[in-house]
C-alpha positions as CSV (number, residue, x, y, z in Angstrom):
1,M,-31.2,105.1,-177.3
2,K,-29.1,105.9,-180.2
3,L,-25.2,106.2,-179.8
4,N,-23.9,109.6,-180.8
5,P,-21.0,109.4,-183.1
6,G,-18.1,109.6,-180.7
7,Q,-20.2,106.7,-178.9
8,N,-20.4,105.2,-181.9
9,D,-16.9,105.2,-183.0
10,A,-15.9,104.2,-179.7
11,V,-17.7,101.2,-180.0
12,H,-17.1,100.0,-183.1
13,Y,-13.2,100.3,-182.9
14,V,-11.8,96.9,-181.7
15,S,-8.4,96.7,-183.8
16,G,-6.2,98.2,-181.7
17,P,-5.4,100.2,-178.5
18,C,-8.3,102.7,-177.7
19,L,-8.2,105.9,-175.4
20,V,-12.1,106.8,-174.7
21,L,-11.6,110.4,-173.2
22,A,-15.1,110.2,-171.6
23,G,-16.5,113.8,-170.0
24,A,-18.9,113.9,-167.0
25,G,-22.1,112.1,-167.9
26,S,-21.2,111.5,-171.3
27,G,-22.6,108.1,-171.2
28,K,-19.1,106.0,-170.8
29,T,-20.8,102.9,-169.4
30,R,-23.3,102.7,-172.3
31,V,-20.2,102.8,-174.4
32,I,-18.2,99.9,-172.7
33,I,-21.8,97.9,-172.0
34,N,-22.1,98.2,-176.2
35,K,-18.5,97.1,-176.9
36,I,-18.8,94.0,-175.1
37,A,-21.7,93.2,-176.5
38,Y,-20.3,94.2,-180.2
39,L,-17.4,92.0,-179.3
40,V,-19.8,89.3,-178.7
41,Q,-21.8,89.0,-181.3
42,K,-20.3,90.5,-183.7
43,C,-16.5,90.2,-183.7
44,G,-16.1,86.0,-182.8
45,Y,-15.2,86.7,-178.8
46,Q,-16.1,84.4,-176.7
47,A,-17.7,86.1,-173.3
48,R,-14.8,84.2,-171.0
49,T,-11.9,85.8,-173.1
50,I,-13.0,89.1,-172.6
51,A,-12.5,91.3,-169.2
52,A,-13.6,94.5,-167.4
53,V,-12.4,96.4,-164.7
54,T,-13.7,99.1,-162.6
55,F,-12.8,100.2,-159.4
56,T,-15.6,99.5,-157.2
57,N,-17.7,96.2,-156.3
58,K,-20.9,98.4,-156.7
59,A,-19.5,99.9,-160.6
60,A,-19.1,96.1,-161.4
61,R,-22.0,94.8,-159.9
62,E,-23.7,97.2,-162.1
63,M,-21.9,97.3,-165.1
64,K,-22.8,93.4,-165.5
65,E,-26.3,93.8,-164.2
66,R,-26.4,96.0,-167.6
67,V,-24.5,93.6,-169.4
68,A,-27.0,90.8,-168.6
69,Q,-29.8,93.5,-169.8
70,S,-28.4,94.0,-172.9
71,M,-26.6,90.7,-174.5
72,G,-28.9,88.0,-172.2
73,R,-27.7,86.2,-169.1
74,K,-26.8,83.4,-171.8
75,E,-24.5,85.0,-173.9
76,A,-23.0,87.1,-171.1
77,R,-22.0,83.8,-169.2
78,G,-18.1,83.4,-168.4
79,L,-17.6,87.4,-169.0
80,W,-15.3,88.7,-166.2
81,I,-16.5,91.8,-165.0
82,S,-14.8,92.9,-161.3
83,T,-12.1,95.6,-159.7
84,F,-8.6,95.4,-159.9
85,H,-8.3,93.5,-156.6
86,T,-10.7,91.0,-157.5
87,L,-8.6,90.4,-160.6
88,G,-5.8,90.4,-159.0
89,L,-7.0,88.0,-156.0
90,E,-7.9,85.6,-159.2
91,I,-4.5,85.6,-160.5
92,I,-3.4,84.8,-157.0
93,K,-5.6,82.1,-156.2
94,R,-4.8,80.3,-159.2
95,E,-1.2,80.4,-159.2
96,H,-0.8,80.5,-155.7
97,K,2.5,77.6,-156.0
98,V,3.9,79.7,-158.1
99,V,3.6,82.7,-155.8
100,G,4.4,80.4,-152.7
101,L,1.5,80.8,-150.6
102,K,-1.0,77.8,-149.2
103,P,-4.5,77.8,-150.8
104,G,-6.3,79.0,-147.7
105,F,-4.7,82.4,-147.3
106,S,-6.0,84.6,-145.2
107,L,-6.7,88.4,-146.6
108,F,-6.0,91.5,-144.0
109,D,-8.0,94.6,-144.5
110,D,-6.9,98.3,-142.6
111,Q,-7.7,97.1,-139.2
112,D,-6.0,94.0,-139.1
113,T,-2.7,95.5,-141.1
114,L,-2.9,98.4,-138.4
115,A,-3.2,96.1,-135.4
116,L,-0.2,94.1,-137.0
117,L,2.2,97.1,-137.5
118,K,1.1,98.2,-134.0
119,E,2.6,95.4,-132.2
120,L,5.7,95.5,-134.4
121,T,6.8,98.6,-134.0
122,E,5.8,99.0,-130.1
123,D,9.4,99.7,-129.3
124,E,10.1,102.9,-131.7
125,F,6.2,103.9,-131.9
126,D,5.0,103.5,-128.9
127,G,1.3,102.9,-130.5
128,D,1.4,106.7,-131.6
129,K,-1.4,106.8,-134.1
130,D,0.0,109.8,-136.1
131,L,3.2,107.5,-137.1
132,L,1.6,104.5,-137.7
133,K,-0.4,105.8,-140.5
134,M,2.1,107.6,-141.8
135,L,3.9,103.7,-141.9
136,M,0.9,102.7,-143.3
137,T,0.8,105.5,-146.3
138,A,4.1,104.7,-147.0
139,I,3.8,100.8,-147.3
140,S,0.8,100.9,-149.4
141,N,3.0,103.6,-151.9
142,W,5.7,101.8,-152.0
143,K,3.5,98.4,-153.1
144,G,1.3,101.0,-155.3
145,D,4.9,101.6,-157.2
146,L,5.9,98.1,-157.5
147,V,8.7,98.4,-154.5
148,V,9.4,95.9,-152.6
149,P,11.2,95.9,-149.1
150,D,14.9,95.2,-150.3
151,Q,14.6,98.2,-152.8
152,A,12.7,100.4,-150.3
153,L,15.9,100.1,-148.2
154,K,18.3,101.0,-151.1
155,I,16.3,103.5,-152.2
156,A,15.5,105.5,-148.5
157,R,17.8,108.5,-148.2
158,D,16.4,110.3,-145.0
159,E,16.4,109.0,-141.9
160,Q,11.9,108.4,-141.7
161,S,12.1,106.6,-144.4
162,K,15.0,103.7,-143.6
163,L,13.5,103.4,-140.2
164,F,9.7,103.0,-141.8
165,A,11.9,101.0,-144.9
166,G,13.1,98.6,-142.1
167,M,9.8,98.0,-141.2
168,Y,8.4,97.3,-144.3
169,Q,10.6,94.4,-144.1
170,R,9.3,93.3,-141.0
171,Y,5.8,93.6,-141.8
172,A,6.5,91.8,-145.4
173,K,8.2,89.0,-143.1
174,H,5.3,88.3,-140.7
175,M,2.7,88.5,-143.3
176,K,4.3,85.6,-144.9
177,A,4.5,83.5,-141.9
178,Y,0.8,84.0,-141.8
179,N,0.0,83.0,-145.2
180,A,-1.8,86.5,-145.3
181,L,-1.9,89.3,-148.2
182,D,-2.9,92.9,-147.6
183,F,-5.3,94.9,-150.0
184,D,-2.2,96.0,-152.1
185,D,-0.8,92.6,-152.3
186,L,-3.9,91.7,-154.8
187,I,-2.2,94.3,-157.3
188,L,1.5,93.8,-156.1
189,L,2.2,90.1,-156.9
190,P,0.1,89.3,-159.6
191,T,2.1,92.1,-161.2
192,L,5.3,91.5,-160.6
193,L,4.1,87.9,-161.3
194,L,3.2,88.5,-164.8
195,R,6.7,91.1,-165.1
196,H,8.9,88.1,-164.4
197,N,7.4,84.6,-165.4
198,Q,6.6,84.4,-169.1
199,E,4.9,81.4,-168.4
200,V,2.3,82.8,-166.4
201,R,2.0,85.8,-168.2
202,E,1.3,84.1,-171.7
203,R,-1.1,81.7,-169.6
204,W,-3.1,84.9,-168.5
205,Q,-2.5,86.6,-171.9
206,K,-4.8,83.7,-173.7
207,R,-7.4,83.6,-171.0
208,I,-7.7,87.3,-172.0
209,Q,-7.7,88.2,-175.3
210,Y,-9.7,92.1,-175.1
211,M,-9.5,94.2,-172.0
212,L,-12.0,97.2,-171.1
213,V,-10.9,99.3,-167.8
214,D,-12.8,102.1,-166.5
215,E,-12.3,105.1,-164.4
216,Y,-8.7,105.1,-166.2
217,Q,-7.7,108.3,-164.7
218,D,-7.7,106.6,-161.4
219,T,-5.1,103.9,-161.8
220,N,-1.9,103.8,-159.8
221,T,1.4,102.6,-161.2
222,S,0.8,99.0,-160.0
223,Q,-2.5,98.7,-161.7
224,Y,-1.2,100.6,-165.1
225,E,1.8,97.9,-165.0
226,M,-1.1,95.0,-164.4
227,V,-2.8,96.2,-167.6
228,K,0.0,96.4,-169.7
229,L,1.0,93.0,-169.1
230,L,-2.1,91.2,-169.4
231,V,-2.9,93.1,-172.9
232,G,0.6,92.7,-174.2
233,E,2.1,92.9,-177.6
234,R,-1.6,92.2,-178.9
235,A,-2.7,95.1,-177.0
236,R,-6.4,94.7,-177.5
237,F,-8.1,97.0,-175.0
238,T,-10.2,99.7,-174.4
239,V,-9.5,102.2,-171.6
240,V,-12.3,104.9,-170.2
241,G,-11.1,107.9,-168.7
242,D,-11.6,111.9,-167.6
243,D,-8.4,113.6,-166.6
244,D,-10.5,116.3,-165.4
245,Q,-12.3,113.5,-162.9
246,S,-9.1,112.5,-161.1
247,I,-9.3,113.3,-157.8
248,Y,-7.2,110.5,-156.1
249,S,-3.6,111.5,-156.2
250,W,-3.5,110.4,-152.1
251,R,-4.3,107.0,-153.0
252,G,-1.5,106.7,-155.5
253,A,-3.7,107.6,-158.5
254,K,-1.5,108.9,-161.5
255,P,-3.8,110.6,-164.0
256,Q,-0.8,111.1,-166.4
257,N,-1.1,107.3,-166.8
258,L,-3.5,108.4,-169.6
259,V,-0.5,110.5,-171.5
260,L,1.7,107.6,-170.6
261,L,-0.8,105.3,-172.5
262,G,0.3,107.3,-176.2
263,K,3.7,106.8,-175.3
264,D,3.6,102.8,-174.3
265,F,1.0,102.4,-177.5
266,P,1.9,104.8,-180.1
267,K,-1.1,103.3,-182.6
268,L,-3.3,104.2,-179.7
269,K,-6.8,105.8,-180.8
270,L,-8.3,108.8,-179.2
271,I,-12.2,109.3,-178.9
272,K,-13.6,112.2,-177.3
273,L,-17.2,111.7,-176.0
274,E,-18.1,115.6,-175.2
275,Q,-22.2,115.2,-175.2
276,N,-23.6,115.6,-171.6
277,Y,-26.5,114.0,-170.8
278,R,-26.7,114.7,-167.3
279,S,-26.6,118.6,-166.6
280,S,-28.6,121.9,-168.1
281,Q,-26.4,124.0,-170.0
282,C,-26.0,126.6,-167.5
283,I,-24.4,123.7,-164.9
284,L,-22.4,122.7,-167.8
285,R,-20.8,126.2,-168.8
286,A,-20.2,127.0,-164.8
287,A,-18.3,123.0,-164.8
288,N,-16.5,124.1,-168.6
289,I,-14.9,127.1,-167.5
290,L,-13.8,126.5,-163.9
291,I,-11.7,123.3,-164.5
292,A,-10.1,125.6,-168.0
293,N,-8.1,127.3,-165.3
294,N,-6.5,123.7,-165.1
295,P,-3.7,122.7,-168.1
296,H,-4.6,120.3,-170.2
297,V,-2.9,117.9,-172.2
298,Y,-6.0,116.8,-174.1
299,D,-8.2,119.4,-174.3
300,K,-12.0,118.8,-174.5
301,A,-14.9,121.0,-173.9
302,L,-18.8,119.6,-172.7
303,F,-21.5,120.6,-174.4
304,S,-25.3,119.6,-173.1
305,E,-28.7,119.6,-175.6
306,L,-30.8,120.1,-172.4
307,A,-32.5,123.6,-171.5
308,Y,-30.5,126.3,-170.1
309,G,-32.0,126.2,-166.9
310,E,-31.9,127.8,-163.8
311,P,-29.0,129.9,-162.8
312,L,-26.8,128.8,-159.8
313,R,-27.1,130.4,-155.9
314,V,-25.0,131.0,-153.4
315,M,-25.9,131.3,-149.8
316,I,-24.2,132.5,-147.2
317,A,-24.5,131.8,-143.6
318,A,-23.5,133.5,-140.3
319,N,-21.6,130.1,-139.0
320,E,-21.8,126.5,-139.4
321,E,-24.9,126.2,-137.3
322,Q,-26.9,128.1,-139.5
323,E,-25.4,126.7,-142.8
324,A,-26.8,123.5,-142.0
325,E,-30.2,124.9,-140.8
326,R,-30.4,127.2,-144.5
327,V,-29.5,124.3,-146.3
328,I,-32.4,121.9,-144.8
329,A,-35.2,124.9,-144.9
330,E,-33.8,125.9,-148.4
331,M,-34.5,121.6,-149.6
332,V,-37.8,121.5,-147.8
333,R,-38.9,124.9,-149.1
334,H,-38.1,123.8,-152.8
335,K,-39.4,120.2,-152.0
336,F,-42.8,122.2,-151.0
337,V,-42.8,124.2,-154.1
338,G,-41.7,121.7,-156.6
339,K,-43.5,118.7,-155.4
340,T,-39.9,116.9,-155.2
341,Q,-39.2,113.7,-153.6
342,Y,-36.3,113.6,-150.3
343,G,-34.2,111.1,-152.8
344,D,-34.0,114.4,-155.4
345,Y,-31.6,116.1,-153.3
346,A,-27.8,115.4,-152.4
347,I,-25.5,117.4,-150.0
348,L,-21.9,117.4,-150.8
349,Y,-19.0,118.2,-148.5
350,R,-15.3,118.3,-148.4
351,G,-14.9,116.5,-145.2
352,N,-16.7,113.5,-143.0
353,H,-16.5,115.5,-140.4
354,Q,-18.9,118.6,-142.0
355,S,-22.0,115.6,-142.1
356,R,-22.5,115.9,-137.9
357,L,-24.3,119.5,-138.2
358,L,-26.2,118.5,-141.3
359,E,-27.0,115.0,-139.7
360,R,-28.5,116.8,-136.7
361,A,-30.5,119.7,-138.7
362,L,-32.1,116.5,-140.6
363,M,-33.0,114.4,-137.5
364,T,-34.9,117.5,-135.7
365,N,-37.1,118.0,-139.1
366,R,-37.7,113.9,-139.2
367,I,-36.2,114.3,-142.4
368,P,-35.0,110.5,-143.8
369,Y,-31.6,110.7,-145.2
370,K,-28.6,108.0,-146.2
371,L,-25.0,109.0,-145.1
372,S,-22.6,107.6,-147.3
373,G,-19.4,106.7,-145.9
374,G,-20.4,106.0,-142.4
375,T,-18.9,103.3,-140.5
376,S,-21.5,100.0,-140.9
377,F,-22.6,98.1,-137.6
378,F,-20.3,95.3,-138.8
379,G,-17.3,97.9,-140.0
380,R,-16.5,98.3,-136.1
381,A,-13.8,96.9,-134.6
382,E,-15.4,95.5,-131.4
383,I,-17.9,93.8,-133.8
384,K,-15.5,92.6,-136.1
385,D,-13.7,91.5,-132.4
386,I,-16.2,88.9,-131.0
387,M,-17.0,88.2,-134.7
388,A,-13.8,86.8,-135.0
389,Y,-14.0,85.2,-132.1
390,L,-17.1,83.5,-133.2
391,R,-15.6,82.0,-136.2
392,L,-12.6,80.8,-134.7
393,V,-15.1,78.8,-132.3
394,V,-16.9,77.5,-135.6
395,N,-14.1,76.8,-137.7
396,P,-10.4,76.8,-135.8
397,D,-9.1,76.3,-139.0
398,D,-9.5,80.1,-139.8
399,D,-6.4,81.9,-139.5
400,N,-7.1,85.5,-140.5
401,A,-9.7,85.0,-136.9
402,F,-7.4,83.2,-134.9
403,L,-4.4,86.3,-135.7
404,R,-6.8,88.6,-135.1
405,V,-7.6,87.4,-131.4
406,V,-5.4,85.2,-130.2
407,N,-3.5,88.0,-128.2
408,L,-6.7,90.3,-128.1
409,P,-6.9,91.4,-125.1
410,K,-3.2,90.6,-124.4
411,R,-1.7,87.2,-123.5
412,G,1.5,87.8,-123.8
413,I,1.6,86.1,-127.4
414,G,3.7,88.6,-129.4
415,P,4.4,88.9,-133.0
416,S,7.7,86.7,-132.8
417,T,5.8,84.0,-131.5
418,L,3.4,84.2,-134.2
419,E,5.9,84.2,-136.7
420,R,7.3,81.2,-135.7
421,L,3.8,79.4,-135.1
422,G,3.3,80.8,-138.7
423,N,6.2,79.7,-140.3
424,Y,5.9,76.2,-138.2
425,A,2.2,75.5,-139.5
426,N,3.4,76.7,-143.2
427,E,5.7,73.8,-143.0
428,R,3.5,71.4,-141.5
429,H,0.6,72.2,-144.0
430,I,-1.7,72.7,-141.2
431,S,-4.2,75.7,-139.5
432,M,-2.1,78.0,-136.8
433,F,-4.7,77.0,-134.4
434,E,-3.9,72.8,-135.3
435,A,-0.1,73.6,-134.6
436,I,-1.0,74.7,-130.9
437,F,-1.7,71.1,-130.1
438,E,1.7,70.0,-131.8
439,A,4.2,68.0,-129.2
440,E,7.0,69.5,-132.1
441,L,6.3,72.5,-131.1
442,N,7.7,72.7,-127.9
443,H,11.0,72.7,-129.5
444,H,10.2,76.1,-130.9
445,L,8.9,78.3,-128.7
446,A,9.5,79.6,-125.1
447,P,7.9,77.9,-122.0
448,A,5.9,80.6,-120.9
449,A,4.9,81.3,-125.0
450,M,3.9,77.8,-125.1
451,A,1.7,77.6,-122.2
452,S,-0.4,80.7,-123.0
453,L,-0.9,79.9,-126.5
454,Y,-2.7,76.0,-125.0
455,K,-4.5,77.8,-123.0
456,F,-6.0,80.1,-125.5
457,G,-6.2,76.7,-127.6
458,K,-8.1,74.9,-125.0
459,F,-10.5,77.9,-124.2
460,I,-11.4,78.1,-127.7
461,V,-12.1,74.3,-127.7
462,D,-13.8,74.2,-124.4
463,T,-16.4,76.9,-125.8
464,G,-16.5,74.9,-129.0
465,E,-17.9,72.0,-127.3
466,S,-20.4,73.9,-124.9
467,A,-21.8,75.2,-128.0
468,T,-22.2,71.8,-129.9
469,R,-23.7,70.3,-126.4
470,G,-26.7,72.0,-127.1
471,E,-25.7,75.2,-124.7
472,P,-24.7,77.8,-127.2
473,V,-26.5,80.9,-125.9
474,E,-24.7,79.9,-122.5
475,A,-21.0,79.1,-124.2
476,V,-21.3,82.6,-125.8
477,K,-22.4,84.9,-123.0
478,H,-19.1,82.8,-121.2
479,L,-16.7,83.7,-123.8
480,I,-17.9,87.4,-123.7
481,R,-17.2,87.5,-119.8
482,N,-14.0,85.4,-119.8
483,I,-12.2,87.4,-122.3
484,N,-12.3,90.4,-120.0
485,Y,-13.4,92.4,-122.9
486,E,-15.0,95.2,-121.3
487,D,-12.1,95.7,-119.5
488,Y,-10.1,95.6,-122.5
489,L,-12.3,98.5,-123.9
490,Y,-12.0,100.6,-121.2
491,E,-8.6,100.2,-121.0
492,T,-8.4,101.1,-125.3
493,S,-11.2,103.4,-125.7
494,T,-10.4,107.5,-125.8
495,S,-13.0,108.0,-122.9
496,A,-15.2,105.9,-120.6
497,K,-18.4,107.0,-122.6
498,A,-16.4,105.6,-125.7
499,A,-15.7,102.3,-124.2
500,E,-19.8,102.2,-123.4
501,M,-20.8,103.1,-126.2
502,R,-18.7,100.2,-128.0
503,M,-20.0,97.6,-125.3
504,K,-23.1,98.6,-126.2
505,N,-22.6,97.9,-129.9
506,I,-21.4,94.0,-128.4
507,S,-24.8,93.7,-126.2
508,E,-26.6,94.5,-129.6
509,L,-24.7,91.7,-131.5
510,Y,-25.2,89.7,-128.5
511,R,-29.2,90.0,-128.5
512,W,-28.9,89.2,-132.2
513,V,-27.2,86.1,-131.9
514,T,-29.4,84.8,-129.2
515,E,-32.4,85.5,-131.0
516,M,-31.3,83.7,-134.0
517,L,-30.2,80.6,-131.7
518,E,-33.4,80.6,-129.8
519,G,-35.5,80.8,-132.5
520,D,-39.5,82.1,-132.3
521,E,-42.4,80.8,-132.6
522,L,-42.0,80.9,-137.2
523,D,-38.4,79.7,-136.7
524,E,-36.9,77.0,-134.9
525,G,-33.2,77.9,-133.3
526,M,-29.9,77.6,-135.7
527,T,-26.6,76.1,-134.4
528,L,-23.9,78.1,-133.7
529,P,-22.0,77.6,-137.3
530,E,-25.3,78.6,-138.8
531,V,-25.4,81.6,-137.1
532,V,-22.3,82.6,-137.6
533,T,-22.1,82.1,-141.3
534,R,-25.8,84.2,-141.8
535,L,-23.6,87.2,-139.8
536,T,-21.1,87.2,-141.8
537,L,-23.0,87.3,-145.0
538,R,-24.9,89.9,-143.6
539,D,-22.0,91.9,-142.8
540,M,-20.6,91.3,-146.6
541,M,-24.6,92.4,-148.1
542,E,-24.3,95.5,-145.4
543,R,-21.0,96.6,-146.7
544,N,-22.2,95.8,-150.3
545,S,-25.7,97.6,-149.9
546,E,-24.0,101.3,-150.5
547,D,-27.1,101.4,-153.5
548,E,-29.8,100.3,-151.4
549,G,-32.4,103.6,-151.7
550,G,-35.7,104.8,-150.7
551,D,-36.4,108.2,-150.4
552,Q,-33.7,110.0,-148.3
553,V,-31.6,112.4,-148.8
554,Q,-27.8,111.8,-149.3
555,L,-25.1,113.2,-147.7
556,M,-21.4,112.3,-148.9
557,T,-18.4,113.3,-149.9
558,L,-17.2,115.1,-152.9
559,H,-15.2,112.3,-153.4
560,A,-18.0,109.9,-152.3
561,S,-20.0,111.4,-154.8
562,K,-18.3,110.2,-158.2
563,G,-19.8,108.6,-160.7
564,L,-23.6,109.4,-158.9
565,E,-25.8,111.7,-160.0
566,F,-28.7,114.3,-158.7
567,P,-31.3,116.2,-159.8
568,Y,-30.9,119.0,-156.8
569,V,-27.0,119.6,-155.4
570,F,-25.9,121.4,-152.2
571,M,-22.5,122.2,-151.9
572,V,-21.4,123.2,-148.5
573,G,-18.6,124.8,-146.8
574,T,-17.3,126.3,-150.4
575,E,-15.0,128.5,-149.2
576,E,-11.0,129.0,-148.9
577,R,-9.2,126.2,-146.4
578,I,-12.2,123.9,-146.9
579,L,-12.4,123.7,-151.1
580,P,-9.8,124.4,-151.9
581,H,-8.4,122.5,-148.5
582,Q,-5.5,124.0,-146.6
583,S,-3.3,121.0,-146.9
584,S,-3.6,121.1,-151.0
585,I,-2.7,124.8,-150.8
586,D,0.3,124.3,-148.6
587,E,0.8,121.7,-151.1
588,D,0.9,123.5,-154.0
589,N,-1.9,121.0,-155.3
590,V,-4.9,123.3,-155.9
591,E,-5.3,121.8,-159.5
592,E,-6.7,118.7,-157.9
593,E,-8.7,120.8,-155.5
594,R,-10.5,122.2,-158.7
595,R,-11.0,118.5,-159.9
596,L,-12.8,117.8,-157.1
597,A,-14.8,120.8,-157.3
598,Y,-15.7,120.3,-160.8
599,V,-17.1,116.5,-160.1
600,G,-19.6,118.0,-157.7
601,I,-20.6,120.8,-159.8
602,T,-21.4,117.5,-162.8
603,R,-23.0,115.8,-160.5
604,A,-25.9,118.6,-160.6
605,Q,-28.9,118.0,-163.1
606,K,-31.0,120.5,-162.5
607,E,-30.1,122.8,-159.9
608,L,-27.2,124.0,-157.6
609,W,-26.5,125.5,-154.7
610,F,-23.5,126.6,-153.1
611,V,-23.1,127.5,-149.5
612,L,-20.8,128.9,-147.4
613,C,-20.0,130.5,-144.0
614,R,-18.5,133.8,-142.9
615,E,-17.2,132.7,-139.8
616,R,-16.2,128.7,-138.8
617,R,-15.0,127.4,-135.7
618,Q,-11.7,124.9,-135.9
619,F,-9.7,124.0,-133.1
620,G,-11.8,126.0,-130.7
621,E,-11.8,128.9,-132.3
622,T,-13.7,131.2,-134.7
623,M,-11.9,131.9,-138.1
624,R,-13.4,134.3,-140.7
625,C,-14.2,132.7,-143.9
626,E,-13.7,134.0,-147.4
627,P,-15.6,132.7,-150.3
628,S,-13.6,129.9,-152.5
629,R,-11.5,130.9,-155.3
630,F,-13.0,128.6,-157.2
631,L,-16.9,130.8,-156.9
632,M,-15.0,133.5,-158.4
633,E,-13.8,131.7,-161.4
634,L,-17.5,130.6,-162.2
635,P,-18.9,133.2,-164.9
636,Q,-21.1,135.1,-162.4
637,D,-23.9,136.2,-165.0
638,D,-24.8,132.7,-164.1
639,L,-24.5,133.2,-160.5
640,V,-27.2,134.4,-158.3
641,W,-25.5,135.6,-154.7
642,E,-27.4,136.1,-152.1
643,N,-27.7,139.7,-150.5
644,R,-26.1,140.6,-153.9
645,K,-28.4,142.6,-156.2
646,Q,-28.4,141.2,-159.4
647,P,-28.2,144.1,-162.3
648,Q,-31.4,144.4,-164.0
649,S,-31.9,144.6,-167.6
650,E,-34.1,147.2,-169.2
651,Q,-36.8,145.2,-170.1
652,Q,-36.4,143.1,-166.5
653,R,-36.8,146.9,-165.2
654,Q,-40.1,147.3,-167.2
655,Q,-41.6,143.7,-166.4
656,A,-40.9,144.8,-162.6
657,G,-42.7,148.5,-162.8
658,R,-45.6,147.2,-164.8
659,A,-46.1,144.4,-162.2
660,N,-45.7,147.6,-159.5
661,I,-48.3,149.6,-161.0
662,A,-50.5,146.6,-161.5
663,N,-50.6,145.9,-157.7
664,L,-51.1,149.6,-157.3
665,R,-54.2,149.4,-159.3
666,D,-55.5,146.7,-157.1
667,M,-55.1,148.1,-153.7
668,F,-57.0,151.1,-155.1
669,K,-60.1,149.0,-156.0
670,K,-60.3,147.5,-153.0
């Protein structure tokens, strides 16, 4: 497929900074792939000096695959294609000494962070989930804005900010003692390092001589700064983005970074990609007219050379149960008439809670579906806990696993004990588990804490020895029983039913482990370390298998749908208070909700249905619903509202009249 003029300009402009404003479905990934090939094959760049950065592992994997197909694997070897966080992690790994980390540092995910913050704030918050979430968001936002704890304390004005800033400082101290980083540190640390250390900055600017950034409108302050520091004075870079698809302000994304580029790089070349290769003209016209209600710094209007296509339909249901039933019935009818596949349909909604009734209706009708964004088996807290125990048994030097389970269920080993233990292990350059057995540690910890740690350590060592002696199944069974995990679940779950469900998941994990340890006629049994490695890998594969398809209806939030396309799309819950969401109406942020609706509309290639209810149950009471203001902003002549008589043209009236007369004639002939 030939490049259009805009795409061609974007590929061949390499002499300075370049912003490609790429509308939905305008072939931006093709531009990035072609540009990388052009830089290597025609401009004398070596593949290993080019870095392309995007936001999700899935997008990075697809890009790698397409570059390899386009250039050949040999020429593409050494090319750096990754997410921002992976690039940050690579910089930290190579510069860990400068940052002050031991080489085997641990990575904390959201659950690890939440567990640590819960312990650190026990006195102040008493486990209040809402306050903990607010604190997590505040710390994440500070890190996203490159604010370290000391600065946070200085700029805090009100009581809550001061309290949160103090806890941010406490959290940072513990993370340092644990030799651990969280997700936001993967951008914060390298960015501050590049900013303050000239030698490191020059080293990385030499290493990355041309940089490409996808989905640029989703960058936050620290990511923008990281790019700026890596490209330096030479400013050889291309960023691709669309201000109309910026839907992540709640994650700190700043679409104004597109505007900021022009100020920071006065020689910036702006190239617009406005031809859409995805959607019918009717769908595109609706999207353009909707998004024109938002203010724009850069104007663009998408156009399509595809057919005008079917009008957009608005379906109205009595309530949310009927909404789910009607969507499924319409889909089944449409599939039967059009001889299409289930995989051609996507159902999009504003919030994850809306999927429950849709899932039930799909199951009742035995329709295969895939839910994106649900919690995977290995993502469940109870599975991560037991897996962390098993990881520690087979590798006692795994500090991350140690920190997750050393006080779970509670053994009286609090955060201050762990901070001292972490500092001691850091000084000795040994793992925290190994430090437990050093006599010298007695001088640093209270006898009670020392006794609890030693008892825990001995339990892990004994389990490991029992597994090695040839009784691994018995050892795993003994482990799960002896940590009293079932009691812990009943104490901490929201209900006995929830605890039961979580225990069932553990039984399922135990069944897998046992089968793998014992083997069968075809495979001989594995050792426990082999089983743990295999399951850890399965966990990672499961997290990465979002793109595994099959013929299934796709269910996902509007946020999760960005970057995807489907022949037929149902947008459910297109009502005031849902889309736009009530919280955005309250915060006067309807513009972002409009961008979200725009993203939903531009996912559809051929046909699009909007679905809404007359009333809906919320918080135990029934509420009357109003159609979303966004439906009113669409071109009404392209919209077919159910139960509303469409005005007929003279030609349509004549055709209908002729058809009626023909039907009457047929009746009299019989």
